[in-house]
N, C-alpha and C positions, 0 to 999 in steps of 0.2 A: 504494500500500500504506500509506504514512504517513497519507494522508488518511482511508483506510478505518479504520485503527486509531484515529485521533484521534476520529472520529465514534463509534466504539465506546466509547472512554473517556468522552467527553462524555455519551453516553446512560447508561452505567453510573453515572456520578457523579450525574447528575440523578435517576435512579430511586432510588439509595441515599439521597440527600439528602431526597427526599420521604418515603421510608419511615422514615428516621431521625427526622425531625422529628415525624411523626405518632406513631411508636412511643414516643418519649420523653414526649410530652405525655400519652399514654394510660397509661404505666406509672408516672409520678411521682404521689405523693400530694400533695394540695393544700397541706397545712400542714407535713407532716413531711419531704417530699423523699424518702421511701422508695418503693421500687418496689412497685406493686400486682401481684398475681398476674394474669396474662392470663386473661380468660374463655375457657372451652373453646369453640372455634370450631364452629359448626354445620356439619356436613359437607355438607349440601345447599346452604347458603349459599356455602360454599367452592367447591363444584362449579359453582354458577351463576356465581360470579366468574371461574372459569377459562374457562367457556364464553363469557362476555362478553368477556374478554381475547382469546381466540382469534378470536372473530368480528371484534373491532375491528381486529386486525392481518391479517385475511384468511386465517385458518387454519381448515380444515374437512376434509371428506371427501377422502381422498387425500393429505393433507399429511403432513409428517414433522416430529415433535417430539422434541427431546432433553430429557428430564427429568434434569438433572444434579444428583446428590446425591439420588437418588430415595427413599432410605430404605426404608420398607416398601411404597412404591408408592402411597400415598394419592392423589397427583396423577396418577400413571401411569395408573390405571384410568379416571379422568375423561378424560385425553388419548386413551386407546384408544377411548373412545366418540366423542370429537370427530372423530378421523381415520377411524374406521370400518375395515372390513376391507381397504379399498384403500390405507390409509395405513400409517404406521409410527411407533412410539414406541420410542426408545432410552432405557431406564431405566438410567442410568449411576450407578455407585457405585464407591468405591475399596476397599471391604471385600468380600473374596470371599464371606464368609458372607451378606452382604446380597444380593449378586447371585444366590446360590444360592436364597435365600428368595424373591426376586422371581421367579426362573425356575420354582420349584415352584408359586407362585401363578398364574403365567401358564398353566401346564399345567392346573392345576385349573379355571381360568376359561375355558380354551379360547380364549385371545386370541392368535391367530397373528400379529397386527400388532405385538405387543410383543416386543422383544428386550432381554435383560439384557446390559449392557456393563460389563466390569471396566476401570475407568480407573486412573490413578495420581494422586498429589497434584499432578503437573505437566502431566498430559495426560488429557483425558476419553476418549481412544481412540475417537473418533467418526469415521466415514468423511468424507473431504474433500468439500466442496461438496454435501452431501447433506441438510442440515437447513433446514427453513423457519422453525422457531422453537426456540431454545435457551432453557431455563427453569431458573432457580435460585430456590428458595424457602428462605430462611434458611440458605443454604449458603455464600454468598460470604465471610462473615467467618471461616469455617473454612479458607479457601484459604491455604496457607502460601507458595506461589509464584504470586502472581496474574498476573504478566506471562506466564509460561509457560502457565498454565491459560487465560488469556484468548486467547492466540494459538491454542491448540488449539481452543477454542470458535469463534473467528473463522474458522479454516480449515474448520471443519465446516459453516459456514453457506453456503447457496446465495446467489448474488447477489440482493440485496433481502431476505435473511432477517432475522429479528428475534432479538435477545438480550434477554431479560427477567430482571431481577434484582429480587427482593423481599427486603429485609433491613432490619434495624433497627440494624445496626452497620456502620461504614464498611469494616471489613476492613483488610487490610495495604497496599493500594495507595494511597499518599498523595501521590505526586509525579506 
């Protein structure tokens, strides 16, 4: 268990460091040191990046993905396409209003493979040993109790599962 958690910490730290360094370089002004506004991301380019990521880690039709901090579901809908009708996407949020909004959109789109999940700040409330890939996009730095949250995510992963964090800030786990 300790070795498993150590690998998780190392992977998270590596991903955050890469994201942090590229984010700072892109946001800083050359002479002024002031942050520049981030350009609006092209949704097709973003979807293609998610597909490439999924393919690289072996996620596809029939897989199970947890979109932790799903927001309005922008990535959730792409993941639903990736896993297909035989897979499952858990769209996790800690705000009940967001889970209701996601569920309404799920019904409107007819996506039976997407399940809205109400988590807490310390637990994503995902089923144990059920997830092939847990994904956080610009969410980790909001996590107030990272050890507890990471443990919940880790417990949800199947053996050999992947945990992907994309963020520009380190968050609160520093030791």
